C-alpha positions in Angstrom: 106.0 140.2 99.6 107.0 136.6 99.6 103.8 135.2 97.7 105.0 137.7 94.8 108.8 136.1 95.0 107.6 132.9 94.5 105.0 133.6 91.6 108.1 135.7 90.1 110.2 133.2 90.0 108.0 129.9 89.4 106.6 132.0 86.4 111.1 132.9 85.5 111.4 129.1 85.3 108.1 128.3 83.3 109.0 130.8 80.7 112.9 130.0 80.7 111.6 126.4 80.4 108.9 127.0 77.4 111.7 129.3 75.6 114.3 127.0 75.3 111.8 124.3 74.2 111.2 126.2 71.1 115.1 126.2 70.1 116.1 122.5 71.4 113.2 120.4 71.9 115.5 117.3 73.9 116.6 120.1 76.0 113.3 121.5 76.8 112.3 118.1 77.7 115.0 117.1 79.7 114.6 120.2 81.4 110.5 120.1 81.9 111.2 116.4 82.5 112.9 117.2 85.9 110.3 117.3 88.9 110.8 121.7 88.8 107.1 121.9 89.7 107.7 119.2 92.7 110.8 120.9 93.4 109.8 124.3 93.4 106.8 123.4 95.6 108.8 121.4 97.9 111.0 124.0 98.4 108.1 126.8 99.5 106.7 124.2 101.7 110.2 124.0 103.4 110.9 127.8 103.4 107.7 128.6 105.1 107.1 125.8 107.2 109.7 124.0 108.0 107.7 120.9 108.4 109.0 117.9 106.9 106.2 116.1 107.8 104.3 118.1 105.1 106.9 117.8 102.8 106.9 113.9 103.5 103.6 113.5 102.7 103.8 115.7 100.0 106.4 113.5 98.0 104.7 110.1 98.9 101.4 111.7 97.1 103.2 113.1 94.1 105.0 109.4 94.1 101.7 107.6 94.1 100.1 109.6 91.2 102.9 109.5 88.3 101.2 106.8 86.0 98.0 109.2 85.6 100.5 112.1 84.8 102.3 110.1 82.7 99.1 109.0 80.8 99.1 112.4 78.8 102.3 112.1 77.8 101.0 108.7 76.1 97.7 109.6 74.6 99.2 113.5 73.6 101.0 112.4 70.9 98.9 109.5 69.8 95.8 112.1 69.3 98.1 115.1 67.7 98.5 112.4 64.8 94.6 111.9 64.3 93.3 115.2 65.5 93.9 119.2 66.4 95.9 120.6 69.0 93.4 122.0 71.2 90.9 118.8 71.2 94.3 116.1 71.6 95.0 118.6 74.7 91.4 118.4 75.9 91.3 114.6 75.6 94.6 114.0 77.1 93.9 116.2 80.3 90.5 114.0 80.1 92.4 110.5 80.2 95.2 111.6 82.9 91.9 113.3 85.2 89.5 109.8 84.8 92.7 108.2 86.0 94.1 110.8 88.9 90.1 109.9 90.3 90.2 106.2 89.5 93.2 105.7 91.3 92.7 107.8 94.1 89.7 106.0 94.4 91.5 102.6 94.2 93.9 104.0 96.7 91.1 104.4 99.1 89.4 100.6 98.5 92.8 99.0 99.4 93.9 101.3 102.4 96.7 103.3 101.2 96.1 106.8 102.3 97.9 109.6 100.2 
């Protein structure tokens, strides 16, 4: 039952953010730029495990991977000005994934554990 509640609450937040974004792009951007997924995930981890060490590790991991995530928001507008939506999304996601793996390998190489 708890898993169903998690799914419904998470879906509702995404639905509300996308509806607001259709009406007011700035307000939608502000809502979505909040670390909503991280906040929800941290809450679910806490309520299910009460393990703050897991939350600490998760928080460090999210922080360590912010830069590759930001690449999506830099490359998507660039591609959208030049090519159609689907290829723009695909290329932006692909670049982000490559940067995730590259940064992960760099972290391992210099001895940083995530």
